[in-house]
SEZA-401871 format. One record per residue (C-alpha): residue in three letters; x, y negated, z; residue number from 0. Coordinates in pm, whole numbers. Layout:
# residues N
<ALA,<X,Y,Z>,NUM>
...
***
This chain:
# residues 604
<UNK,<15258,-11136,-198>,0>
<UNK,<15204,-11206,-565>,1>
<UNK,<14913,-11422,-670>,2>
<UNK,<14727,-11362,-992>,3>
<UNK,<14574,-11556,-1275>,4>
<UNK,<14209,-11630,-1199>,5>
<UNK,<13956,-11452,-1415>,6>
<UNK,<13655,-11680,-1425>,7>
<UNK,<13317,-11651,-1585>,8>
<UNK,<13207,-12007,-1639>,9>
<UNK,<12922,-12181,-1813>,10>
<UNK,<13159,-12321,-2073>,11>
<UNK,<13138,-11996,-2265>,12>
<UNK,<12763,-11948,-2255>,13>
<UNK,<12672,-11860,-2611>,14>
<UNK,<12367,-11937,-2817>,15>
<UNK,<12116,-11658,-2848>,16>
<UNK,<12043,-11531,-3195>,17>
<UNK,<11873,-11211,-3303>,18>
<UNK,<12018,-11248,-3650>,19>
<UNK,<12387,-11309,-3614>,20>
<UNK,<12512,-11052,-3360>,21>
<UNK,<12878,-11115,-3288>,22>
<UNK,<12859,-11437,-3491>,23>
<UNK,<12654,-11613,-3225>,24>
<UNK,<12933,-11621,-2968>,25>
<UNK,<13049,-11983,-3011>,26>
<UNK,<12960,-12231,-2736>,27>
<UNK,<12716,-12469,-2902>,28>
<UNK,<12709,-12765,-2663>,29>
<UNK,<12927,-13017,-2844>,30>
<UNK,<12943,-13254,-2548>,31>
<UNK,<13048,-12973,-2314>,32>
<UNK,<13326,-12873,-2549>,33>
<UNK,<13451,-13226,-2581>,34>
<UNK,<13462,-13250,-2204>,35>
<UNK,<13630,-12913,-2180>,36>
<UNK,<13931,-13024,-2379>,37>
<UNK,<13963,-13364,-2221>,38>
<UNK,<14196,-13239,-1947>,39>
<UNK,<14423,-12953,-1859>,40>
<UNK,<14217,-12807,-1574>,41>
<UNK,<13901,-12743,-1775>,42>
<UNK,<14097,-12622,-2077>,43>
<UNK,<14279,-12372,-1856>,44>
<UNK,<13947,-12249,-1721>,45>
<UNK,<13835,-12191,-2079>,46>
<UNK,<14152,-11989,-2148>,47>
<UNK,<14116,-11795,-1823>,48>
<UNK,<13767,-11697,-1925>,49>
<UNK,<13901,-11550,-2249>,50>
<UNK,<14109,-11323,-2026>,51>
<UNK,<13788,-11197,-1864>,52>
<UNK,<13727,-10961,-2158>,53>
<UNK,<14030,-10752,-2059>,54>
<UNK,<13867,-10422,-1958>,55>
<UNK,<13822,-10331,-1594>,56>
<UNK,<13898,-9961,-1630>,57>
<UNK,<13830,-9885,-1264>,58>
<UNK,<13466,-9982,-1329>,59>
<UNK,<13365,-9689,-1548>,60>
<UNK,<13054,-9595,-1355>,61>
<UNK,<12884,-9879,-1543>,62>
<UNK,<13052,-9898,-1886>,63>
<UNK,<13034,-10205,-2102>,64>
<UNK,<12846,-10473,-1914>,65>
<UNK,<13034,-10796,-1856>,66>
<UNK,<13355,-10625,-1744>,67>
<UNK,<13414,-10390,-2039>,68>
<UNK,<13468,-10088,-1818>,69>
<UNK,<13515,-9788,-2043>,70>
<UNK,<13375,-9438,-2075>,71>
<UNK,<13718,-9293,-2129>,72>
<UNK,<13761,-9080,-1816>,73>
<UNK,<13422,-8916,-1772>,74>
<UNK,<13370,-8881,-2148>,75>
<UNK,<13700,-8700,-2204>,76>
<UNK,<13774,-8337,-2123>,77>
<UNK,<13952,-8460,-1809>,78>
<UNK,<13657,-8542,-1586>,79>
<UNK,<13285,-8569,-1513>,80>
<UNK,<13077,-8799,-1292>,81>
<UNK,<12816,-8640,-1067>,82>
<UNK,<12553,-8913,-1102>,83>
<UNK,<12302,-8889,-1382>,84>
<UNK,<12286,-9267,-1436>,85>
<UNK,<12649,-9279,-1549>,86>
<UNK,<12632,-9318,-1925>,87>
<UNK,<12926,-9090,-1995>,88>
<UNK,<12699,-8802,-1901>,89>
<UNK,<12466,-8898,-2185>,90>
<UNK,<12758,-8938,-2422>,91>
<UNK,<12888,-8592,-2333>,92>
<UNK,<12569,-8423,-2450>,93>
<UNK,<12540,-8634,-2764>,94>
<UNK,<12254,-8848,-2632>,95>
<UNK,<12367,-9188,-2757>,96>
<UNK,<12343,-9392,-3076>,97>
<UNK,<12374,-9736,-3234>,98>
<UNK,<12118,-9878,-2989>,99>
<UNK,<12294,-9759,-2672>,100>
<UNK,<12377,-10043,-2438>,101>
<UNK,<12751,-9986,-2415>,102>
<UNK,<12781,-9963,-2795>,103>
<UNK,<12655,-10318,-2826>,104>
<UNK,<12833,-10445,-2515>,105>
<UNK,<13185,-10365,-2634>,106>
<UNK,<13113,-10506,-2980>,107>
<UNK,<12964,-10832,-2852>,108>
<UNK,<13209,-10882,-2566>,109>
<UNK,<13523,-10841,-2773>,110>
<UNK,<13391,-11060,-3051>,111>
<UNK,<13298,-11316,-2788>,112>
<UNK,<13660,-11310,-2671>,113>
<UNK,<13786,-11330,-3029>,114>
<UNK,<13574,-11628,-3120>,115>
<UNK,<13647,-11810,-2795>,116>
<UNK,<14020,-11757,-2853>,117>
<UNK,<13988,-11908,-3199>,118>
<UNK,<13799,-12201,-3057>,119>
<UNK,<14063,-12256,-2791>,120>
<UNK,<14343,-12248,-3049>,121>
<UNK,<14159,-12503,-3260>,122>
<UNK,<14098,-12744,-2972>,123>
<UNK,<14380,-12721,-2717>,124>
<UNK,<14580,-12993,-2894>,125>
<UNK,<14306,-13238,-2795>,126>
<UNK,<14419,-13216,-2434>,127>
<UNK,<14651,-13504,-2354>,128>
<UNK,<14653,-13509,-1975>,129>
<UNK,<14915,-13337,-1759>,130>
<UNK,<15019,-13076,-2015>,131>
<UNK,<15347,-13050,-2203>,132>
<UNK,<15376,-12963,-2573>,133>
<UNK,<15562,-12648,-2473>,134>
<UNK,<15277,-12530,-2252>,135>
<UNK,<15025,-12594,-2530>,136>
<UNK,<15235,-12371,-2757>,137>
<UNK,<15241,-12097,-2493>,138>
<UNK,<14868,-12120,-2430>,139>
<UNK,<14798,-12097,-2803>,140>
<UNK,<15017,-11787,-2813>,141>
<UNK,<14828,-11632,-2523>,142>
<UNK,<14496,-11693,-2696>,143>
<UNK,<14634,-11562,-3026>,144>
<UNK,<14759,-11244,-2857>,145>
<UNK,<14433,-11191,-2670>,146>
<UNK,<14240,-11229,-2994>,147>
<UNK,<14454,-10962,-3162>,148>
<UNK,<14427,-10733,-2858>,149>
<UNK,<14049,-10755,-2868>,150>
<UNK,<14056,-10663,-3237>,151>
<UNK,<14268,-10362,-3141>,152>
<UNK,<14011,-10260,-2880>,153>
<UNK,<13744,-10286,-3150>,154>
<UNK,<13920,-10079,-3415>,155>
<UNK,<14003,-9794,-3179>,156>
<UNK,<13628,-9761,-3116>,157>
<UNK,<13452,-9863,-3438>,158>
<UNK,<13725,-9819,-3698>,159>
<UNK,<13756,-10098,-3958>,160>
<UNK,<13582,-10416,-3845>,161>
<UNK,<13518,-10771,-3965>,162>
<UNK,<13829,-10990,-3939>,163>
<UNK,<13723,-11350,-3889>,164>
<UNK,<14070,-11505,-3900>,165>
<UNK,<14072,-11868,-3787>,166>
<UNK,<13710,-11929,-3886>,167>
<UNK,<13471,-12056,-3622>,168>
<UNK,<13125,-12019,-3770>,169>
<UNK,<12860,-12241,-3615>,170>
<UNK,<12548,-12078,-3462>,171>
<UNK,<12329,-12265,-3710>,172>
<UNK,<12549,-12186,-4012>,173>
<UNK,<12379,-12101,-4344>,174>
<UNK,<12310,-11734,-4401>,175>
<UNK,<12574,-11704,-4674>,176>
<UNK,<12842,-11792,-4416>,177>
<UNK,<12748,-11504,-4189>,178>
<UNK,<12733,-11237,-4457>,179>
<UNK,<13072,-11079,-4402>,180>
<UNK,<13191,-10732,-4505>,181>
<UNK,<13425,-10514,-4303>,182>
<UNK,<13798,-10533,-4372>,183>
<UNK,<13984,-10209,-4444>,184>
<UNK,<14166,-10030,-4163>,185>
<UNK,<14503,-10115,-4316>,186>
<UNK,<14403,-10482,-4338>,187>
<UNK,<14286,-10481,-3977>,188>
<UNK,<14609,-10328,-3850>,189>
<UNK,<14824,-10559,-4061>,190>
<UNK,<14636,-10860,-3926>,191>
<UNK,<14663,-10743,-3564>,192>
<UNK,<15033,-10663,-3591>,193>
<UNK,<15117,-10992,-3762>,194>
<UNK,<14921,-11197,-3510>,195>
<UNK,<15088,-11021,-3217>,196>
<UNK,<15434,-11065,-3362>,197>
<UNK,<15371,-11435,-3418>,198>
<UNK,<15229,-11479,-3069>,199>
<UNK,<15521,-11293,-2910>,200>
<UNK,<15764,-11550,-3046>,201>
<UNK,<15607,-11815,-2820>,202>
<UNK,<15541,-11604,-2512>,203>
<UNK,<15766,-11565,-2204>,204>
<UNK,<15944,-11237,-2138>,205>
<UNK,<15828,-11239,-1775>,206>
<UNK,<15572,-11454,-1590>,207>
<UNK,<15710,-11795,-1501>,208>
<UNK,<15614,-11750,-1135>,209>
<UNK,<15413,-11529,-902>,210>
<UNK,<15095,-11718,-986>,211>
<UNK,<15111,-11598,-1346>,212>
<UNK,<15113,-11221,-1307>,213>
<UNK,<14839,-11100,-1538>,214>
<UNK,<14909,-11351,-1817>,215>
<UNK,<15009,-11223,-2157>,216>
<UNK,<15385,-11188,-2203>,217>
<UNK,<15607,-11107,-2498>,218>
<UNK,<15622,-10742,-2394>,219>
<UNK,<15245,-10706,-2372>,220>
<UNK,<15197,-10848,-2722>,221>
<UNK,<15461,-10623,-2875>,222>
<UNK,<15332,-10315,-2692>,223>
<UNK,<14988,-10369,-2847>,224>
<UNK,<15151,-10424,-3185>,225>
<UNK,<15320,-10082,-3162>,226>
<UNK,<14997,-9917,-3046>,227>
<UNK,<14810,-10059,-3344>,228>
<UNK,<15067,-9906,-3577>,229>
<UNK,<15042,-9572,-3394>,230>
<UNK,<14666,-9571,-3435>,231>
<UNK,<14699,-9641,-3806>,232>
<UNK,<14948,-9357,-3850>,233>
<UNK,<14733,-9100,-3669>,234>
<UNK,<14525,-8836,-3851>,235>
<UNK,<14195,-9015,-3790>,236>
<UNK,<14300,-9303,-4018>,237>
<UNK,<14591,-9169,-4218>,238>
<UNK,<14447,-8988,-4520>,239>
<UNK,<14131,-8871,-4343>,240>
<UNK,<13900,-8743,-4617>,241>
<UNK,<13618,-8705,-4363>,242>
<UNK,<13587,-9083,-4386>,243>
<UNK,<13582,-9092,-4766>,244>
<UNK,<13223,-9218,-4757>,245>
<UNK,<13316,-9520,-4544>,246>
<UNK,<13312,-9781,-4818>,247>
<UNK,<13178,-10133,-4843>,248>
<UNK,<12883,-10204,-5068>,249>
<UNK,<13121,-10328,-5337>,250>
<UNK,<13295,-9988,-5335>,251>
<UNK,<13597,-10095,-5129>,252>
<UNK,<13747,-9796,-4946>,253>
<UNK,<13784,-9880,-4576>,254>
<UNK,<14008,-9589,-4471>,255>
<UNK,<14294,-9480,-4692>,256>
<UNK,<14243,-9137,-4845>,257>
<UNK,<14615,-9075,-4899>,258>
<UNK,<14841,-8957,-4618>,259>
<UNK,<15141,-9186,-4575>,260>
<UNK,<15425,-9059,-4355>,261>
<UNK,<15579,-9406,-4364>,262>
<UNK,<15306,-9524,-4128>,263>
<UNK,<15468,-9309,-3861>,264>
<UNK,<15802,-9468,-3943>,265>
<UNK,<15656,-9817,-3904>,266>
<UNK,<15514,-9719,-3565>,267>
<UNK,<15837,-9557,-3453>,268>
<UNK,<16036,-9864,-3555>,269>
<UNK,<15802,-10089,-3357>,270>
<UNK,<15842,-9878,-3045>,271>
<UNK,<16218,-9857,-3088>,272>
<UNK,<16240,-10235,-3122>,273>
<UNK,<16035,-10271,-2803>,274>
<UNK,<16262,-10033,-2611>,275>
<UNK,<16577,-10201,-2741>,276>
<UNK,<16450,-10545,-2642>,277>
<UNK,<16300,-10471,-2301>,278>
<UNK,<16444,-10151,-2149>,279>
<UNK,<16590,-10143,-1889>,280>
<UNK,<16625,-10519,-1840>,281>
<UNK,<16255,-10604,-1824>,282>
<UNK,<16086,-10264,-1787>,283>
<UNK,<16207,-9932,-1654>,284>
<UNK,<16061,-9605,-1533>,285>
<UNK,<15962,-9636,-1169>,286>
<UNK,<16173,-9427,-936>,287>
<UNK,<16171,-9409,-558>,288>
<UNK,<16369,-9215,-300>,289>
<UNK,<16229,-9035,2>,290>
<UNK,<16315,-9101,364>,291>
<UNK,<16634,-8896,326>,292>
<UNK,<16754,-9114,40>,293>
<UNK,<16700,-8850,-230>,294>
<UNK,<16506,-8915,-550>,295>
<UNK,<16148,-8797,-504>,296>
<UNK,<15947,-8715,-821>,297>
<UNK,<15619,-8686,-634>,298>
<UNK,<15653,-9026,-467>,299>
<UNK,<15771,-9178,-794>,300>
<UNK,<15472,-9051,-991>,301>
<UNK,<15232,-9144,-711>,302>
<UNK,<15361,-9485,-605>,303>
<UNK,<15397,-9626,-957>,304>
<UNK,<15021,-9692,-922>,305>
<UNK,<15039,-9821,-566>,306>
<UNK,<15320,-10078,-587>,307>
<UNK,<15168,-10372,-771>,308>
<UNK,<15363,-10518,-1063>,309>
<UNK,<15653,-10275,-1032>,310>
<UNK,<15903,-10259,-1316>,311>
<UNK,<15719,-9989,-1509>,312>
<UNK,<15401,-10196,-1544>,313>
<UNK,<15369,-10368,-1880>,314>
<UNK,<15003,-10467,-1879>,315>
<UNK,<14749,-10472,-1596>,316>
<UNK,<14425,-10643,-1506>,317>
<UNK,<14476,-10820,-1170>,318>
<UNK,<14115,-10814,-1054>,319>
<UNK,<13951,-10473,-1077>,320>
<UNK,<13680,-10248,-934>,321>
<UNK,<13934,-10066,-720>,322>
<UNK,<13700,-9994,-430>,323>
<UNK,<13446,-9836,-665>,324>
<UNK,<13708,-9606,-816>,325>
<UNK,<13846,-9514,-474>,326>
<UNK,<13496,-9435,-349>,327>
<UNK,<13464,-9197,-644>,328>
<UNK,<13800,-9036,-563>,329>
<UNK,<13749,-9004,-185>,330>
<UNK,<13571,-8678,-100>,331>
<UNK,<13257,-8681,113>,332>
<UNK,<13440,-8560,427>,333>
<UNK,<13131,-8513,640>,334>
<UNK,<13179,-8622,999>,335>
<UNK,<13502,-8806,934>,336>
<UNK,<13584,-9174,979>,337>
<UNK,<13412,-9405,728>,338>
<UNK,<13741,-9518,572>,339>
<UNK,<13805,-9156,462>,340>
<UNK,<13446,-9074,373>,341>
<UNK,<13350,-9135,11>,342>
<UNK,<13159,-8951,-258>,343>
<UNK,<13403,-8735,-452>,344>
<UNK,<13181,-8819,-747>,345>
<UNK,<13459,-8830,-1008>,346>
<UNK,<13542,-8467,-1069>,347>
<UNK,<13845,-8333,-1251>,348>
<UNK,<13768,-8048,-1489>,349>
<UNK,<13928,-7707,-1478>,350>
<UNK,<14043,-7783,-1831>,351>
<UNK,<14257,-8068,-1699>,352>
<UNK,<14370,-7882,-1388>,353>
<UNK,<14505,-7604,-1610>,354>
<UNK,<14690,-7857,-1827>,355>
<UNK,<14947,-7939,-1558>,356>
<UNK,<15268,-7739,-1566>,357>
<UNK,<15402,-7510,-1298>,358>
<UNK,<15702,-7617,-1095>,359>
<UNK,<15940,-7470,-1354>,360>
<UNK,<15794,-7697,-1623>,361>
<UNK,<15602,-7434,-1817>,362>
<UNK,<15235,-7409,-1911>,363>
<UNK,<15034,-7170,-1696>,364>
<UNK,<14980,-6935,-1992>,365>
<UNK,<15357,-6893,-2036>,366>
<UNK,<15455,-6549,-1897>,367>
<UNK,<15767,-6710,-1749>,368>
<UNK,<15571,-6980,-1564>,369>
<UNK,<15534,-6790,-1239>,370>
<UNK,<15166,-6884,-1229>,371>
<UNK,<14966,-6667,-989>,372>
<UNK,<14591,-6655,-1071>,373>
<UNK,<14482,-6481,-750>,374>
<UNK,<14556,-6467,-379>,375>
<UNK,<14657,-6721,-117>,376>
<UNK,<14984,-6849,28>,377>
<UNK,<15081,-7069,320>,378>
<UNK,<15192,-7377,134>,379>
<UNK,<15306,-7732,209>,380>
<UNK,<15218,-7959,-80>,381>
<UNK,<15429,-8261,-171>,382>
<UNK,<15343,-8567,34>,383>
<UNK,<15243,-8385,352>,384>
<UNK,<15408,-8190,632>,385>
<UNK,<15096,-7983,692>,386>
<UNK,<15097,-7618,585>,387>
<UNK,<14763,-7485,463>,388>
<UNK,<14638,-7158,323>,389>
<UNK,<14624,-7245,-45>,390>
<UNK,<14482,-7062,-344>,391>
<UNK,<14780,-6945,-548>,392>
<UNK,<14663,-7118,-864>,393>
<UNK,<14747,-7446,-688>,394>
<UNK,<15076,-7336,-533>,395>
<UNK,<15410,-7436,-686>,396>
<UNK,<15265,-7658,-953>,397>
<UNK,<15456,-7959,-1085>,398>
<UNK,<15457,-8280,-873>,399>
<UNK,<15209,-8454,-1106>,400>
<UNK,<14948,-8192,-1024>,401>
<UNK,<14951,-8304,-660>,402>
<UNK,<14947,-8671,-763>,403>
<UNK,<14640,-8621,-981>,404>
<UNK,<14423,-8354,-820>,405>
<UNK,<14245,-8309,-487>,406>
<UNK,<14162,-7939,-457>,407>
<UNK,<13996,-7725,-193>,408>
<UNK,<14231,-7709,106>,409>
<UNK,<14417,-8030,15>,410>
<UNK,<14544,-8255,291>,411>
<UNK,<14378,-8595,247>,412>
<UNK,<14601,-8897,181>,413>
<UNK,<14464,-9118,460>,414>
<UNK,<14598,-8990,793>,415>
<UNK,<14513,-9301,998>,416>
<UNK,<14252,-9104,1192>,417>
<UNK,<14422,-8766,1191>,418>
<UNK,<14467,-8490,939>,419>
<UNK,<14171,-8413,714>,420>
<UNK,<14157,-8090,512>,421>
<UNK,<13920,-8128,219>,422>
<UNK,<13668,-7849,163>,423>
<UNK,<13479,-7831,-166>,424>
<UNK,<13300,-7497,-129>,425>
<UNK,<12922,-7528,-99>,426>
<UNK,<12895,-7576,279>,427>
<UNK,<13239,-7734,320>,428>
<UNK,<13287,-8087,449>,429>
<UNK,<13275,-8217,90>,430>
<UNK,<13066,-7944,-71>,431>
<UNK,<12751,-7968,-278>,432>
<UNK,<12515,-7863,3>,433>
<UNK,<12681,-8106,243>,434>
<UNK,<12710,-8418,28>,435>
<UNK,<12356,-8442,-106>,436>
<UNK,<12398,-8664,-413>,437>
<UNK,<12771,-8711,-354>,438>
<UNK,<12988,-8415,-447>,439>
<UNK,<13224,-8290,-713>,440>
<UNK,<13059,-8098,-996>,441>
<UNK,<13378,-7899,-1061>,442>
<UNK,<13532,-7829,-720>,443>
<UNK,<13813,-8076,-789>,444>
<UNK,<13834,-8454,-755>,445>
<UNK,<14053,-8701,-942>,446>
<UNK,<14327,-8839,-712>,447>
<UNK,<14557,-9051,-935>,448>
<UNK,<14596,-9413,-816>,449>
<UNK,<14419,-9339,-487>,450>
<UNK,<14556,-9552,-204>,451>
<UNK,<14685,-9416,125>,452>
<UNK,<14446,-9609,350>,453>
<UNK,<14076,-9689,348>,454>
<UNK,<13897,-9652,18>,455>
<UNK,<13719,-9988,43>,456>
<UNK,<13994,-10222,-77>,457>
<UNK,<14038,-10445,-380>,458>
<UNK,<14395,-10570,-370>,459>
<UNK,<14557,-10373,-651>,460>
<UNK,<14552,-10430,-1028>,461>
<UNK,<14443,-10161,-1271>,462>
<UNK,<14738,-10059,-1489>,463>
<UNK,<14651,-10050,-1859>,464>
<UNK,<14992,-9991,-2020>,465>
<UNK,<15313,-9873,-1854>,466>
<UNK,<15651,-9775,-1988>,467>
<UNK,<15566,-9404,-1982>,468>
<UNK,<15303,-9476,-2250>,469>
<UNK,<15568,-9642,-2465>,470>
<UNK,<15819,-9357,-2432>,471>
<UNK,<15564,-9089,-2519>,472>
<UNK,<15417,-9295,-2805>,473>
<UNK,<15767,-9341,-2946>,474>
<UNK,<15844,-8969,-2919>,475>
<UNK,<15519,-8886,-3100>,476>
<UNK,<15572,-9133,-3384>,477>
<UNK,<15938,-9044,-3433>,478>
<UNK,<15867,-8672,-3439>,479>
<UNK,<15627,-8723,-3728>,480>
<UNK,<15850,-8973,-3910>,481>
<UNK,<16182,-8798,-3862>,482>
<UNK,<16155,-8445,-3722>,483>
<UNK,<16468,-8337,-3542>,484>
<UNK,<16580,-8686,-3445>,485>
<UNK,<16755,-8647,-3109>,486>
<UNK,<16568,-8942,-2960>,487>
<UNK,<16241,-8748,-2972>,488>
<UNK,<16373,-8503,-2715>,489>
<UNK,<16552,-8776,-2523>,490>
<UNK,<16241,-8982,-2452>,491>
<UNK,<16027,-8677,-2387>,492>
<UNK,<16284,-8559,-2135>,493>
<UNK,<16306,-8896,-1963>,494>
<UNK,<15942,-8848,-1866>,495>
<UNK,<15997,-8491,-1754>,496>
<UNK,<16307,-8577,-1551>,497>
<UNK,<16119,-8845,-1356>,498>
<UNK,<15832,-8598,-1307>,499>
<UNK,<16069,-8347,-1148>,500>
<UNK,<16032,-8066,-1403>,501>
<UNK,<16310,-7903,-1606>,502>
<UNK,<16401,-8084,-1924>,503>
<UNK,<16365,-7924,-2265>,504>
<UNK,<16697,-7798,-2392>,505>
<UNK,<16827,-7728,-2043>,506>
<UNK,<16938,-7390,-1914>,507>
<UNK,<16590,-7339,-1765>,508>
<UNK,<16384,-7432,-2067>,509>
<UNK,<16451,-7409,-2441>,510>
<UNK,<16378,-7709,-2661>,511>
<UNK,<16074,-7689,-2891>,512>
<UNK,<16186,-7579,-3237>,513>
<UNK,<16040,-7762,-3535>,514>
<UNK,<15798,-8049,-3583>,515>
<UNK,<15487,-7847,-3493>,516>
<UNK,<15627,-7710,-3167>,517>
<UNK,<15757,-8053,-3073>,518>
<UNK,<15421,-8210,-3152>,519>
<UNK,<15254,-7961,-2921>,520>
<UNK,<15508,-8029,-2645>,521>
<UNK,<15453,-8404,-2673>,522>
<UNK,<15077,-8364,-2660>,523>
<UNK,<15100,-8144,-2351>,524>
<UNK,<15329,-8398,-2185>,525>
<UNK,<15089,-8681,-2260>,526>
<UNK,<14806,-8481,-2106>,527>
<UNK,<15001,-8431,-1783>,528>
<UNK,<15176,-8768,-1752>,529>
<UNK,<14889,-8992,-1864>,530>
<UNK,<14598,-8800,-1713>,531>
<UNK,<14307,-9020,-1598>,532>
<UNK,<14469,-9332,-1749>,533>
<UNK,<14221,-9389,-2032>,534>
<UNK,<14447,-9223,-2288>,535>
<UNK,<14316,-8871,-2344>,536>
<UNK,<13977,-8988,-2478>,537>
<UNK,<14150,-9177,-2759>,538>
<UNK,<14423,-8917,-2816>,539>
<UNK,<14179,-8637,-2897>,540>
<UNK,<13997,-8865,-3138>,541>
<UNK,<14294,-9011,-3323>,542>
<UNK,<14443,-8660,-3350>,543>
<UNK,<14107,-8530,-3481>,544>
<UNK,<14090,-8246,-3228>,545>
<UNK,<13790,-8367,-3026>,546>
<UNK,<13560,-8125,-3210>,547>
<UNK,<13753,-7854,-3026>,548>
<UNK,<13843,-8024,-2695>,549>
<UNK,<13521,-8219,-2633>,550>
<UNK,<13266,-7980,-2783>,551>
<UNK,<13123,-7672,-2612>,552>
<UNK,<13165,-7550,-2255>,553>
<UNK,<13367,-7750,-2001>,554>
<UNK,<13474,-7567,-1688>,555>
<UNK,<13494,-7601,-1312>,556>
<UNK,<13463,-7385,-1002>,557>
<UNK,<13134,-7235,-879>,558>
<UNK,<13041,-7521,-646>,559>
<UNK,<12708,-7366,-539>,560>
<UNK,<12891,-7083,-365>,561>
<UNK,<13102,-7051,-55>,562>
<UNK,<13435,-6874,-43>,563>
<UNK,<13548,-6661,-212>,564>
<UNK,<13288,-6684,-493>,565>
<UNK,<13348,-7060,-503>,566>
<UNK,<13681,-6986,-677>,567>
<UNK,<13517,-6834,-983>,568>
<UNK,<13563,-7048,-1295>,569>
<UNK,<13230,-7124,-1462>,570>
<UNK,<13106,-7367,-1730>,571>
<UNK,<12928,-7663,-1576>,572>
<UNK,<12828,-7831,-1902>,573>
<UNK,<12809,-7768,-2275>,574>
<UNK,<12921,-8085,-2449>,575>
<UNK,<12834,-8209,-2795>,576>
<UNK,<13088,-8363,-3029>,577>
<UNK,<13044,-8370,-3405>,578>
<UNK,<13231,-8551,-3681>,579>
<UNK,<13024,-8864,-3649>,580>
<UNK,<13139,-8909,-3289>,581>
<UNK,<13496,-8990,-3387>,582>
<UNK,<13380,-9347,-3444>,583>
<UNK,<13130,-9551,-3248>,584>
<UNK,<12837,-9670,-3458>,585>
<UNK,<12815,-10039,-3542>,586>
<UNK,<12533,-10181,-3326>,587>
<UNK,<12203,-10165,-3513>,588>
<UNK,<12132,-10535,-3472>,589>
<UNK,<12449,-10630,-3655>,590>
<UNK,<12396,-10386,-3940>,591>
<UNK,<12041,-10513,-3982>,592>
<UNK,<12144,-10880,-3966>,593>
<UNK,<12430,-10864,-4219>,594>
<UNK,<12345,-10699,-4550>,595>
<UNK,<12718,-10658,-4626>,596>
<UNK,<12783,-10464,-4304>,597>
<UNK,<12798,-10088,-4365>,598>
<UNK,<12734,-9835,-4090>,599>
<UNK,<12985,-9568,-3990>,600>
<UNK,<12930,-9220,-4138>,601>
<UNK,<12667,-9005,-3973>,602>
<UNK,<12495,-9286,-3785>,603>
***
């Protein structure tokens, strides 16, 4: 069994409190403690491990921000909704958040804390002279350098252009003129991030040196983030977006380029192609598994890629995560059943996302040739079970990823240790609204992706943050914009579809999308199916500038207050609010007020 890098929260990183300096107060200020920290390898490594602690725990999204940087990306996208009112995504979805919201400040402070601690580590690790080789010092510096750039990336995808501190470590008691810093432009931020990651990659290992080091930054992780930074810069939100024309520093400096540059897509595509050439298939490859008969099984492949820790598709993962919390959210209430199969079902999948999965012949449900049946029932055996159930036809003969991602009414539950459980989401069903009290699905569906096959209360799996499927689909997107018609666009799109068990574009069953617009739409649909509930959709709709359509207005589910058959009626469960200002998080109010050079994002 693989062991993981420890993620420690230690007193060495306790920062000084300052109401004036915001992210600039995140340097440890005990000089004696710091001297002791870098006297020996063990304490220096603890300092580095603590920098790793800012890597987001994306299974902990019930409580976003905090000290684990769990996101809002699932429940605040058009994919899902939490049932509990205290979950802050529910406030975000109705527009009830601003520059003083807790998570807005948490992400800002936490990532800058990681950035400044990384800089401090880089500046001091050479002081360690006990039991550490020069080569390991170089690697540790590279890890810190990569983490610093990654945290800047996490900042810019939320707040847009930010302050780049470089190698500076500003003291907590520094004069005011040293903490008056303006925001860098988006292009400057991306250039800095990409350069830092490329430099760090040169001194990082391709794979962990041993089983104890799974979770440490590798060459592939650094270069994957580099490519993602370029993709973000090329996307409509930052590439000639005139809606951000007013985002200028007080000296008039434009922070987001107002001229569209197709070459940004080329730069991104080249970065992804270089990654693929260097690492695929030797280091990373799409996960594939055969069934008991020895035949390739798309359902098992798409399901188990999340269950087999550190498999070859995983590029970046956080070893320690809030897995039990996420699995409690994904396990339906199952009244009267064994406790290991009885959860809350509190993380609901929307009808919008359910309808985004293809049918078994690889077509969208609104395609007349899809075979989609909107009414009636059939006796059906879903992938992954030998049990035949009477199933609503909308959920019959869908693609394998549908059954990996969605628990629907009449589903056979994954945990069969205590017998077969058929999930019922109608009002008085075993997991219905009337039955569960405060624990039920608000849509009649529950998210299933990455759910284990045993008890929900377990914590022995990492949360995957980047896998090779992300890289392939990112590359296809960037290349389609940079060079429409390039054969590799279709090739990498089809590699995802082939593993998913749906017909490939350009085959006898399915024509290839014709033209850049049709291909763009096909790629976006594929991303929505392949990367569902993986913290991608939230950012996709924003960087594509379509969130005003996808995340604004009614979001749909089934009529959970009714029993069958009325339960099957599709109804809006919420009217969401998304306006132009919501494309960027606001800069926390404290930081804008403390730094007279810091400008706020438009609309806030």
